[in-house]
LOLUMLUM-399131 format. One record per residue: x, y, z of N, C-alpha, C, O in turn; residue in three letters; residue number from 0. Coordinates in Angstrom, 3 decimals, m for minus. Example, Ala and Ser with C-alpha at 12.3 -4.5 7.8 and 13.67 -1.06 7.14 Angstrom:
2
       nx       ny       nz      cax      cay      caz       cx       cy       cz       ox       oy       oz  aa   i
   13.190   m5.690    7.800   12.300   m4.500    7.800   13.200   m3.300    7.800   14.236   m3.319    8.465 ALA   0
   12.850   m2.250    7.080   13.670   m1.060    7.140   12.900    0.030    7.870   13.409    1.138    8.039 SER   1
# end
This chain:
160
       nx       ny       nz      cax      cay      caz       cx       cy       cz       ox       oy       oz  aa   i
    7.958   m6.735  m25.007    7.409   m5.916  m24.697    7.440   m4.667  m24.839    7.607   m4.333  m26.012 PHE   0
    7.357   m3.926  m24.191    6.259   m2.285  m23.970    7.766   m1.408  m23.631    8.636   m1.765  m22.837 ALA   1
    7.765   m0.547  m24.228    8.913    0.388  m23.301    8.610    1.755  m23.618    7.875    2.227  m24.485 VAL   2
    9.392    2.348  m22.656    8.187    3.883  m22.233   10.318    4.295  m22.973   11.394    3.768  m22.688 ILE   3
    9.911    5.494  m23.976   11.644    5.975  m23.997   11.141    6.151  m25.473   11.402    7.150  m26.143 GLY   4
   10.523    5.268  m25.843   11.703    4.502  m27.328   10.045    5.227  m28.236    8.908    5.265  m27.765 MET   5
   10.495    5.678  m29.533    9.223    6.272  m30.416    7.823    5.831  m30.428    6.888    6.620  m30.574 PRO   6
    7.687    4.579  m30.276    6.515    3.846  m30.148    5.478    3.901  m29.557    4.824    2.889  m29.306 GLU   7
    4.955    5.628  m29.062    3.263    5.739  m28.652    2.613    4.700  m28.151    2.579    4.430  m26.950 GLN   8
    2.052    4.047  m29.068    1.063    3.169  m28.832    0.829    2.234  m27.863   m0.169    1.898  m27.226 SER   9
    2.611    1.696  m27.913    2.061    0.992  m26.584    2.489    1.538  m25.160    2.561    0.754  m24.214 LYS  10
    2.765    2.842  m25.015    2.539    3.291  m23.978    1.135    3.911  m23.892    0.668    4.138  m22.776 THR  11
    0.533    4.157  m24.845   m0.916    4.624  m24.702   m1.757    3.119  m24.280   m2.848    3.127  m23.709 ASP  12
   m1.075    1.947  m24.653   m2.159    1.108  m24.409   m1.461    0.744  m22.680   m2.327    0.330  m21.910 LEU  13
   m0.523    0.825  m22.281   m0.565    0.366  m20.890   m1.378    0.909  m19.842   m1.970    0.369  m18.907 LEU  14
   m1.244    2.414  m20.310   m2.692    4.252  m19.852   m3.865    2.922  m19.872   m4.135    2.571  m18.723 ALA  15
   m4.503    2.236  m20.808   m5.746    2.192  m20.610   m5.658    0.829  m20.508   m6.785    0.336  m20.464 ASP  16
   m4.766    0.008  m20.452   m4.863   m0.788  m19.282   m5.205    0.135  m17.838   m6.361    0.414  m17.519 ILE  17
   m4.202    0.480  m17.170   m4.037    0.902  m16.062   m5.720    1.893  m15.758   m6.154    2.047  m14.617 ILE  18
   m6.150    2.225  m16.505   m7.482    2.714  m16.748   m8.168    2.519  m16.425   m8.861    3.064  m15.566 TYR  19
   m8.355    0.897  m17.462   m9.674    0.018  m17.140   m9.580   m0.424  m15.801  m10.779   m0.482  m15.527 ARG  20
   m9.079   m0.719  m14.942   m8.577   m1.264  m14.067   m8.517   m0.694  m12.679   m8.217   m0.981  m11.521 LYS  21
   m8.885    0.093  m13.299   m8.533    1.109  m11.919   m9.734    2.233  m11.914  m10.033    2.807  m10.866 THR  22
  m10.594    2.588  m13.520  m11.414    3.370  m13.300  m11.089    5.009  m13.192  m11.989    5.744  m12.786 GLY  23
   m9.551    5.671  m13.630   m9.399    6.876  m12.716   m8.668    6.952  m12.048   m7.488    7.294  m12.134 GLY  24
   m9.618    6.461  m10.830   m8.955    6.931   m9.230   m7.591    7.093   m9.182   m6.683    6.262   m9.215 ASN  25
   m7.588    8.064   m9.116   m5.642    8.924   m8.472   m5.130    7.463   m6.895   m4.179    6.685   m6.829 ALA  26
   m5.902    7.628   m6.260   m5.170    6.743   m5.118   m4.915    4.952   m6.209   m3.795    4.550   m6.525 LEU  27
   m5.814    4.443   m6.454   m5.920    2.783   m7.717   m4.715    2.964   m8.345   m3.863    2.131   m8.034 LEU  28
   m4.392    3.792   m9.125   m4.514    4.662   m9.989   m2.676    3.953   m9.833   m2.156    3.133  m10.590 VAL  29
   m1.890    4.792   m8.292   m0.463    4.647   m8.143    0.339    3.673   m7.040    1.521    3.374   m6.871 ILE  30
   m1.249    3.248   m6.207   m0.974    2.023   m5.491   m1.021    0.866   m6.612   m0.313   m0.115   m6.381 GLN  31
   m2.196    0.878   m8.459   m1.856   m0.394   m9.333   m0.629   m0.127   m9.917   m0.276   m0.846  m10.852 PHE  32
    0.085    0.773   m9.540    1.119    0.873  m10.659    2.330    0.707   m9.379    1.411    0.162   m8.767 VAL  33
    2.894    0.685   m8.913    3.304    0.539   m7.686    2.739   m1.440   m7.247    3.238   m2.475   m6.807 LYS  34
    1.742   m1.040   m7.630    1.831   m3.320   m7.528    2.458   m3.438   m8.560    3.623   m3.564   m8.183 TYR  35
    2.429   m3.493   m9.978    3.152   m3.968  m10.814    4.426   m4.102  m10.256    5.119   m5.118  m10.203 LEU  36
    4.756   m2.560   m9.692    6.213   m2.486   m9.808    6.872   m3.874   m9.358    7.695   m4.619   m9.890 TRP  37
    5.845   m3.919   m7.613    6.379   m5.292   m6.713    6.271   m6.448   m7.081    7.001   m7.414   m6.857 GLU  38
    5.509   m6.376   m7.556    5.315   m8.373   m8.862    6.067   m7.777   m9.551    6.527   m7.102   m8.631 CYS  39
    6.575   m7.453  m10.360    7.808   m7.234  m11.233    7.192   m7.377  m12.674    7.648   m7.954  m13.661 GLY  40
    5.973   m6.652  m12.493    5.882   m6.586  m13.909    5.882   m5.384  m14.979    5.616   m5.279  m16.177 LEU  41
    6.367   m4.419  m13.817    7.214   m3.411  m14.884    8.160   m2.749  m13.541    8.088   m2.409  m12.360 ILE  42
    9.374   m2.896  m15.099   10.541   m2.836  m14.564   11.484   m2.094  m15.786   11.335   m2.115  m17.007 TRP  43
   12.406   m1.499  m15.023   13.198   m0.280  m15.875   14.938   m1.234  m15.984   15.728   m1.775  m15.211 PHE  44
   14.810   m0.990  m17.316   15.968   m1.492  m18.306   17.424   m0.404  m17.712   17.474    0.796  m17.980 SER  45
   17.682   m0.580  m17.514   19.243    0.139  m17.731   19.849    0.122  m18.402   20.462    1.180  m18.543 PHE  46
   20.147   m0.826  m19.201   20.922   m1.400  m20.842   19.756   m0.449  m21.479   20.096    0.733  m21.530 ARG  47
   18.790   m0.658  m21.846   18.119   m0.117  m22.521   17.120    1.628  m22.062   16.176    2.293  m22.488 GLN  48
   18.196    1.653  m20.893   18.183    2.856  m20.104   16.126    3.524  m20.177   15.941    4.692  m19.835 ARG  49
   15.209    2.900  m20.499   13.632    3.093  m19.919   12.594    1.924  m19.197   13.024    0.770  m19.176 CYS  50
   11.526    2.139  m18.732   10.449    1.080  m18.522   10.325    0.364  m19.491   10.443    0.684  m20.674 TRP  51
   10.172   m0.263  m19.214    9.592   m2.451  m19.812    8.713   m2.405  m18.702    8.894   m2.083  m17.527 GLN  52
    7.394   m2.928  m19.539    5.616   m4.137  m19.290    6.213   m4.981  m20.022    7.061   m4.700  m20.869 TRP  53
    5.753   m6.229  m19.708    4.113   m7.365  m20.405    2.731   m6.933  m20.800    1.753   m7.015  m20.057 ASP  54
    2.728   m6.671  m21.488    1.442   m6.304  m21.704   m0.275   m6.731  m21.142   m1.256   m6.222  m20.601 THR  55
    0.434   m8.593  m21.973   m0.414   m9.322  m22.136   m0.495  m10.169  m20.446   m1.457  m10.626  m19.829 LYS  56
    0.841  m10.104  m20.146    0.955   m9.907  m18.549   m0.026   m9.691  m17.317   m0.537  m10.398  m16.448 ILE  57
   m0.026   m8.342  m17.689   m1.398   m6.801  m17.518   m1.938   m6.704  m17.241   m2.411   m6.448  m16.134 ILE  58
   m2.364   m6.977  m18.779   m3.896   m7.145  m19.329   m4.513   m8.275  m18.235   m5.408   m7.777  m17.552 GLU  59
   m4.123  m10.218  m17.805   m4.033  m10.524  m17.590   m4.993  m10.588  m16.274   m6.134  m10.967  m16.007 SER  60
   m3.802   m9.960  m15.555   m4.205   m9.245  m14.382   m5.642   m9.489  m13.335   m6.230  m10.488  m13.748 LYS  61
   m6.033   m9.154  m12.675   m6.970   m9.740  m12.415   m8.171   m7.983  m11.893   m8.861   m8.562  m11.054 SER  62
   m8.432   m7.283  m11.887   m9.000   m6.288  m11.700  m10.104   m6.526  m10.287  m10.963   m7.356   m9.988 ILE  63
   m9.227   m4.674   m9.344   m9.335   m4.763   m8.110  m11.229   m4.469   m8.420  m11.561   m3.881   m9.449 PHE  64
  m11.998   m4.817   m7.694  m13.079   m4.058   m6.870  m13.052   m2.754   m6.456  m14.006   m1.990   m6.604 LYS  65
  m12.631   m2.635   m6.249  m12.515   m1.406   m4.870  m10.559   m1.602   m4.623   m9.613   m2.385   m4.709 ASP  66
  m11.080    0.139   m4.188   m9.699    0.754   m3.643   m8.618   m0.094   m2.276   m7.434   m0.310   m2.019 ALA  67
   m9.784   m0.301   m1.802   m9.871   m1.450   m0.262   m9.104   m3.479   m1.075   m8.217   m4.288   m0.805 ALA  68
  m10.097   m3.327   m1.970   m9.002   m4.535   m1.921   m7.706   m4.912   m2.973   m7.117   m5.943   m3.300 ASP  69
   m7.626   m3.616   m3.269   m6.171   m3.771   m3.772   m5.278   m3.192   m2.752   m4.081   m3.479   m2.730 LEU  70
   m5.702   m2.562   m2.092   m4.845   m1.849   m0.512   m4.378   m3.556    0.504   m3.414   m4.139    1.000 LEU  71
   m5.540   m3.655    0.341   m5.786   m5.175    1.109   m5.068   m5.927    0.870   m4.911   m6.916    1.586 SER  72
   m4.178   m5.638   m0.564   m3.523   m7.104   m1.120   m2.558   m6.188   m0.224   m2.554   m6.310    1.001 GLU  73
   m1.859   m5.399   m0.794   m1.032   m4.466   m0.564   m0.029   m4.823    1.471    1.029   m5.146    2.012 LYS  74
   m1.842   m4.312    1.777   m1.389   m5.181    3.140   m0.874   m5.692    3.091    0.283   m5.531    3.478 ILE  75
   m1.395   m6.883    2.494   m0.969   m8.869    2.671    0.391   m8.204    2.528    0.816   m7.586    3.504 LEU  76
    0.779   m8.236    1.936    1.904   m8.726    1.251    3.201   m7.850    2.396    4.408   m8.024    2.229 PHE  77
    2.414   m6.605    3.913    3.534   m6.654    4.615    4.016   m7.668    6.436    3.590   m8.812    6.274 LEU  78
    4.369   m7.607    7.201    5.425   m7.785    7.596    3.283   m8.361    8.896    2.125   m7.941    8.894 PRO  79
    4.207   m9.614    9.784    2.502   m9.593   10.014    2.462   m8.591   10.717    1.595   m7.769   10.418 LYS  80
    3.311   m8.305   11.820    3.044   m7.550   12.539    3.321   m6.468   12.079    3.990   m6.155   13.063 ASP  81
    3.402   m5.600   11.440    2.853   m4.457   10.745    1.299   m4.793   10.746    0.463   m4.165   11.396 ILE  82
    1.053   m5.823    9.964   m0.460   m5.777    9.127   m1.529   m5.565   11.050   m2.610   m5.067   11.365 GLN  83
   m0.346   m6.308   11.852   m1.589   m6.183   12.795   m1.650   m4.867   13.204   m2.752   m4.328   13.102 PHE  84
   m0.718   m4.209   13.650   m0.554   m2.514   14.140   m1.384   m1.959   13.190   m1.958   m0.937   13.563 LYS  85
   m1.715   m2.510   11.563   m2.648   m1.122   10.795   m3.715   m1.586   11.570   m4.278   m0.745   12.271 LEU  86
   m4.277   m3.196   11.608   m5.380   m3.382   11.630   m6.462   m2.581   13.254   m7.572   m2.061   13.364 LYS  87
   m5.149   m2.959   14.353   m6.173   m2.029   15.573   m5.924   m0.572   15.115   m6.907    0.122   14.853 LYS  88
   m4.533   m0.003   14.990   m5.047    1.318   14.680   m7.287    1.642   13.285   m8.264    2.391   13.285 MET  89
   m6.675    0.291   12.404   m8.314    1.079   12.348   m9.204    0.981   12.852  m10.232    1.527   12.452 ALA  90
   m9.121   m0.081   14.397  m10.374   m0.161   15.013  m10.447    0.563   15.761  m11.461    0.585   16.460 CYS  91
   m9.372    1.520   15.967   m9.272    3.163   16.715   m9.874    4.282   15.564  m10.685    5.069   16.053 ILE  92
   m9.599    4.459   14.149  m10.132    5.363   14.094   m9.016    5.302   12.620   m8.538    4.315   12.059 GLY  93
   m8.822    7.162   12.228   m7.822    6.734   10.951   m6.368    8.254   11.598   m5.652    9.087   11.043 SER  94
   m6.591    7.908   12.684   m5.327    8.370   14.008   m5.465    7.610   15.057   m6.413    6.960   15.497 GLN  95
   m4.536    7.757   15.352   m4.042    7.268   16.549   m2.139    7.210   17.213   m1.156    6.806   16.592 CYS  96
   m2.192    7.670   18.373   m1.250    8.257   19.011   m0.535    7.261   19.310   m1.240    6.276   19.533 ASP  97
    0.713    7.042   19.431    1.918    6.162   19.002    2.130    4.804   20.395    2.566    3.654   20.360 ILE  98
    1.430    5.891   21.781    1.396    5.630   22.846    0.535    4.769   23.132    0.846    3.828   23.863 THR  99
   m1.327    4.955   22.386   m2.188    4.006   22.607   m1.477    3.174   21.282   m1.436    1.982   21.588 ILE 100
   m1.071    3.337   20.312   m1.533    1.645   19.209   m0.301    0.918   19.943   m0.272   m0.271   19.625 LEU 101
    0.842    1.325   20.936    1.601    0.398   21.132    0.371   m0.301   22.334   m0.193   m1.257   21.803 HIS 102
    0.074   m0.149   23.173   m0.908   m0.001   24.281   m1.760   m1.021   23.802   m1.624   m2.096   24.385 LEU 103
   m2.886   m0.962   22.591   m3.727   m2.048   21.978   m2.878   m2.992   21.631   m3.381   m4.097   21.428 ILE 104
   m1.220   m2.839   21.444   m0.584   m4.352   19.732   m0.169   m4.839   21.051    0.728   m5.655   20.836 CYS 105
   m0.524   m4.670   23.152    0.123   m5.563   23.807    1.146   m5.084   24.043    1.908   m6.039   24.195 GLY 106
    1.871   m3.868   24.225    3.782   m3.032   24.406    3.134   m3.083   25.702    1.996   m3.028   26.169 GLY 107
    4.801   m3.262   26.236    5.086   m3.222   28.242    4.575   m1.699   28.606    4.968   m0.766   27.905 ASP 108
    3.808   m1.500   29.570    3.271    0.305   29.404    4.879    0.484   30.566    5.424    1.540   30.886 SER 109
    5.331   m1.110   31.015    5.993   m0.662   32.038    8.063    0.023   31.591    8.991    0.581   32.178 ALA 110
    7.810   m0.422   30.513    9.390   m0.157   28.962    9.628    1.270   29.413    9.029    2.345   29.456 SER 111
   10.921    0.689   29.760   11.365    2.161   30.029   11.625    2.700   28.838   11.351    3.881   28.627 LYS 112
   12.273    1.794   27.758   11.972    2.779   26.446   10.468    3.739   25.893    9.307    3.550   26.255 GLU 113
   10.707    4.215   25.447    9.441    5.738   24.543    9.102    4.425   23.091    9.742    3.866   22.201 PRO 114
    7.478    4.472   23.708    6.940    3.894   22.410    7.547    4.238   20.954    7.806    3.384   20.106 PRO 115
    7.728    5.611   20.806    8.016    5.739   19.477    9.664    5.006   19.309   10.141    5.090   18.177 ASP 116
   10.284    4.499   20.090   11.626    4.380   19.877   11.233    2.597   19.688   11.719    2.096   18.674 LYS 117
   10.655    1.942   20.317    9.788    0.495   19.121    9.513    0.314   18.944    9.097   m0.761   19.377 LEU 118
    9.034    0.872   17.875    7.747    0.722   17.215    8.909    1.713   16.136    8.469    1.395   15.031 TYR 119
    9.606    2.291   15.970    9.796    2.757   15.034   10.331    2.364   13.924    9.748    2.767   12.917 ASN 120
   11.168    1.766   13.778   11.520    0.160   12.675    9.982    0.385   11.540    9.739    1.023   10.515 ILE 121
    9.287   m0.475   12.380    8.096   m0.815   11.775    6.625   m0.860   10.614    5.967   m1.390    9.719 ASN 122
    6.965    0.614   11.961    5.990    2.202   11.852    7.266    2.559   10.117    7.114    2.098    8.986 ILE 123
    7.941    3.134   10.429    8.148    3.841    9.424    8.428    2.605    7.421    8.605    2.709    6.207 ALA 124
    8.219    1.443    8.790    7.611    0.512    6.599    6.717    1.501    6.459    6.784    2.462    5.693 ILE 125
    5.659    1.158    7.431    4.075    1.633    6.564    3.465    3.337    6.718    2.395    3.751    6.272 ALA 126
    4.362    4.018    7.378    4.793    4.825    6.002    5.361    4.801    5.398    4.755    5.078    4.363 VAL 127
    6.621    4.586    5.135    7.441    4.307    4.092    6.633    4.047    2.363    6.657    4.676    1.305 ASP 128
    5.892    2.619    2.902    4.619    2.164    1.856    3.582    3.210    1.267    2.796    2.985    0.346 GLU 129
    3.760    4.680    2.140    2.512    5.652    2.343    1.277    5.206    2.229    0.459    5.579    1.388 GLY 130
    1.076    4.198    3.285   m0.523    3.744    4.237   m0.921    4.468    4.800   m2.077    4.872    4.682 LEU 131
    0.427    5.134    6.111    0.142    6.784    6.844    1.293    6.725    6.877    2.231    5.945    6.711 ILE 132
    0.860    8.572    7.344    1.488    9.224    7.075    2.289   10.025    9.633    1.694    9.916   10.705 GLN 133
    3.257   10.451    9.398    3.383   11.338   10.954    2.190   11.997   10.607    1.675   12.158    9.501 LYS 134
    1.677   12.505   12.220    1.399   14.169   11.976    1.505   14.443   12.750    0.406   14.383   13.302 ASN 135
    2.332   14.863   13.494    2.787   15.169   15.694    3.179   14.349   16.057    3.962   13.671   15.393 GLY 136
    2.715   13.958   17.598    3.005   12.475   18.351    1.292   11.609   17.195    0.879   10.657   17.856 PRO 137
    0.605   11.743   16.124   m0.046   10.963   15.941   m0.045   10.140   14.460    0.073   10.811   13.434 ASN 138
   m0.152    8.970   14.394    0.358    8.181   12.903   m1.268    8.650   11.875   m1.572    9.776   12.270 TYR 139
   m2.077    8.283   11.023   m3.004    8.963    9.900   m2.768    8.094    9.106   m1.652    7.826    8.660 VAL 140
   m4.139    7.373    8.749   m3.948    6.530    7.631   m3.440    7.735    6.301   m4.163    8.730    6.236 PHE 141
   m2.659    7.686    5.628   m2.502    8.481    4.449   m4.662    8.570    3.377   m5.109    9.352    2.539 ALA 142
   m5.124    7.644    3.911   m6.232    7.497    2.434   m7.399    7.324    3.500   m7.082    7.145    4.676 HIS 143
   m8.475    7.362    3.203   m9.798    6.584    4.171   m9.809    5.723    3.804  m10.023    4.854    4.650 ASP 144
   m9.575    5.127    2.103   m9.676    3.614    1.591   m8.093    2.549    2.146   m7.622    1.500    1.706 GLN 145
   m7.653    3.540    3.365   m6.518    2.491    3.528   m6.513    1.558    4.784   m6.140    0.423    5.080 ILE 146
   m7.272    2.899    5.507   m8.568    2.733    6.841   m9.710    0.867    6.538   m9.901   m0.330    6.750 GLU 147
  m10.042    2.098    5.925  m11.105    0.647    4.861  m10.584   m0.496    5.358  m10.898   m1.098    6.386 SER 148
   m9.461   m0.840    4.249   m9.057   m2.153    3.565   m8.199   m3.184    4.827   m8.039   m4.391    4.645 ALA 149
   m7.777   m2.562    5.909   m6.806   m2.705    6.670   m7.706   m3.644    7.408   m7.301   m4.756    7.744 ALA 150
   m9.231   m3.119    7.739  m10.465   m3.162    8.826  m11.255   m4.485    8.785  m11.900   m5.221    9.531 TYR 151
  m10.661   m4.339    6.902  m11.751   m5.603    6.266  m11.129   m6.043    5.583  m11.335   m6.120    4.372 SER 152
   m9.451   m6.777    6.658   m9.291   m7.789    7.057   m8.562   m8.421    7.952   m7.522   m9.076    8.011 LEU 153
  m10.041   m7.749    9.145   m9.721   m7.966   10.713  m10.968   m9.383   10.563  m12.060   m9.076   10.086 ILE 154
  m10.775  m10.622   10.910  m12.310  m11.049   10.508  m13.698  m10.905   11.337  m13.543  m10.832   12.556 PRO 155
  m14.990  m10.855   10.871  m15.882  m10.280   11.498  m15.836  m11.044   12.179  m14.738  m11.412   11.761 GLU 156
  m16.109  m11.978   13.241  m15.953  m12.471   14.718  m14.543  m11.855   15.634  m13.998  m12.401   16.593 GLU 157
  m14.246  m10.758   15.083  m13.362  m10.021   16.250  m13.594   m8.433   16.008  m13.507   m7.386   16.650 GLN 158
  m13.801   m8.695   15.227  m14.329   m6.606   14.739  m14.902   m6.411   16.117  m15.387   m5.326   16.436 ARG 159
# end
């Protein structure tokens, strides 16, 4: 296992090299790939040793994503189905969407007495917490155009 915080710097250099090779140095991909490693349990913090650890061989064996959309599609597929559905619908509209519009196109009840922001707050908050979308006034905006592309790519062609 490799360890950050230990004197042997070459192990962290090796991890950095692996991440660079798998992401091409694209900042969005680097961030998403490191999150992916953490979510899969391939990089973890050891409280006993007070440092980050990982198994370089397992990380090296992970498939290389062709592009940002592949990695981000994988991340979206880890989310609950209803959130995936909302992200796909939002991708059909464009890079940003008002919560009321999103509520209507996702099959919400327009006669509901609850404001859509209250109804969708929990689900949308998960996508915001994951860094996939951001709140911008009354709108939700994809945090990056590659995220929008990834969500759109998950829609079967015959349904686009």
